[in-house]
N, C-alpha and C positions, 0 to 999 in steps of 0.2 A: 444610673447603671454604672458599674465599675468599668474602668478603661479596659479595652481589649488589646492584648499583646499581638498586634499584627505581624511583628517580626517573628514571633514564635510560630504563628500560623504558616508563614511563608517557609520557615525552616522545616516544619512538618510536611509541607507540600513537596519541598525538595527531597526530603527523606523518602516520601512515598514514591515519587518518580524514580529516584535512584534505586530503590528496592525493586520496583517493577522491572527496570532495565536489567538489574542483576538477575532476576528470575528468568528473563528471556535469554540472557547470555548463558546461564547455567543449564536450563532445561531444554532449550531449543537448539543446542549445539549440533545434534545429529541431523535434525530437519534442515537447518540452515546449511550444513555441509553438503547434504544431498542436493539441495536446491542449487547451491553454488556450482556443483558438478554439472548440472544441466545447463545453467546459464553460461558457464565457461565453455561448454561444448557448442552452444549456439554462436558465441562470439568467435571462437576458434574457426568456425565454419563461415564466418562473416554473415551471420543471420541476425535479424533484429530480435530484441527482447521486448515484448509488448507488456505494458503495465496499465491497469485500469482500476480506478477507485470509485465505483459508482455509489454515490451518496454524499451529500453535503460536504462535511469536512474530510471525508475519506478521499476526496479529490486531491487534497493537499499531499497525500501519500504518493500519488502518481507523480505529482509535480516535484516532490522531494528529490527524486533520483533522475529527473529528466532535465537535460540542458543545464546541469548544475556543476559548479566548480568541483573538480575531483570526481565527477560522475562519469559513467561509461557512455560513450557516444552511441553505442548500439541500442541503448534504451530508447524506446519509442512510446511515449505516453499517449493514451487515448483520452483526450481532453474534450469529451463530448459535452455539448452545451446544456443538455437536459438537466443534469443534476448539479451544475455549477451554481454556487451561491450568488454569483454576480448577476444571475438572471432572476433572482428573487428566492429568498430562503424557503418560503412556504411552497413556492412552485417546485423547488428542488425536492422537497420532502414528498410532494405529491407524485412527482415523476419517479422517484426511487421506489415508490410503493405501487407503481403501475405494472401489472403483469404483462409480459411480452416486450417491454421496452429494451431490456438488456439483450434480448435476442437480436433486435434490430441493429444495435450498436456493433455487436460482434460480426453480424453478417455484413454490415457496411464496410468493415475493415477487411473482409474477405480472408479471414484467418482460416487455416486448414492444416493438413498433415505437415509435420515438420516445424510448425510454429510453436512458440512458447508464450504463454500469457500468465502474468502475475496479477491475480485479483486481490485487491486490498480493501478491507472494510472493517471498521472498528468492531462491529457487532456480529457480522457474518450471517445476516438473516434476510435482508430486504429483497423485495421482489426483483428489482433490476439486477442486483448482484447474482441471485440464484439463476435467473434466466440467462445471464451472460455465461455462467458456468455450464449450464445445461447445453446451450447452443455451441459453445466452444468444444465441449466434450464430444458432442455429436459430430463435429467437424474434424475430430482427430487431433485437436490441439492439446499439447502437454500443459497441465495446469498446476501452478503454485499458488496456494492461498495464504494470505496473511490476515488473521482475524483472531478474535478471542473466543476460545472454546467455552469458557465459563459463562461468558455473556450470552452466547448463542444457546447453550444447553439450558441456561436458567431462565430464558425468555419463554413465556407461555405460548403454546401452539396457536392460540387464537389472537395473538397480538396483531394489530392492524398492519404493521410493517412487513409481516411475514409473507413469503411466497405462498400461493395456494397449496403447494405440495408440503409446506411446513418444513422443508429441508434446511440444513445448515451448510455453510460453505465448506467447513472442514471435512464433511462427509463426501463431498463431490470432487475434490481436487486430488491430484496425484501425490502432491507433497503439501502438508499443512504446517504452517508456522504459527504457533500459538502466542498471541501477544498478552494474554493473562489479564486483560482489562475486566474489572468487576462490573456487574450490572449497575447502570447509572452513570458510570464513567467519571465520577467525581471523587475527590480525595480529602477535602477539607471541611471540617465542621466549625462554624463560628459560634461561640457561646451566645445564647439568646436569640439565635436565628435558626429557624426550623430546617431549611433546605441546606444540603451539602453543596459545595461549590468546587471549582478548579478541576477542569477535565484533564485527563492523562493520556487519552488514546492517541493524540497526535504525536506525543513523545514516543509512545510504544511503537507505533507504525514506523516512524522515522528511524528509530534505533534498529528495529528488526531489518528494515530494508538496507540501511547503511552497513550493517553487519553482513548482509548478503553480498553487497558490493565488495566489501573488504575481502571476504572469503573468495569471491570470484576472481578478483585481481590476483590474489595470492596463488590461486590454482593456475591461472594463465601464465604467470611468471615462472612457476615451477615447470610448466610445459614448454617454456621457451617462446611463449607468445606475448608480444607487447601490445596490450589493448589500447586503442585510442581513448584518451580520457580528456574531458573538457578542462580547460584552464579558465580561471576567472578573467572575463573581459575587462575587469577593472584593475587588474594587476599588470605590471609592466611585462610586455611581450605576450600577453594573453591572446589578443586578437590574432597576432601573427601565428601563434602555435595552433590555434583552432582552425585557422584558414587552411592549414596543410591538409586537413581531413574533410572539410565541408563538402567537397565534391563527391565524397563517398556516401553522404547521408542526405543531402538536401532534397533529392528527388525521391528518397525512400521513406523518409520520416515525415508524415503528414503535417504535424504541428511544429516542425522546425522552422 
């Protein structure tokens, strides 16, 4: 078989990821701006911003903006053990497909009126995610969703990952940010190999969420509010800078 140009494949992957982020930047400007308004309002009122990514790699999205250099200290990630891959990948998938599980997680956090929850999931359909949205909505929580409309809308109603109601996240939230991920979540075709490879959803989720953080900080600065932001503990002066604010969050943020 002829040699395969892996460099060209990697360049194609880069182009696909860059194009995807460009779509999000162009098409989701209004949704991200409205979401940033709500997040900025929470922080200006010294309220937490909760983020939950129920489902295998979607947990990475919640971790992306939690306790992160340059990240907002008011962000409180829900790092529930059930769907974390560290407890077993197949177990994680089984839990995210279990009806009722997401309700338990939201109820355990005692979220209610005046709270804001960002729900992140690459595909926007799994049972734990949808139950988390339904429970939060019933409790009066304001919901921001980050997921792919095209993936959710293109997934068959009978797919085993779906919630019994067959609902999509983008139909349940107050503000939906579309990450544009195609069905299958992969972007590269290797000549002579049948399956496509190289996932893109982690890039899409991280980019959308960091754009939300950027817009939020910009709005707070415009309002004359200086938001507490994490400094890298591995940079000079980082620990000292963070220590000035820890007393405000240590007892409020469960996974801090």
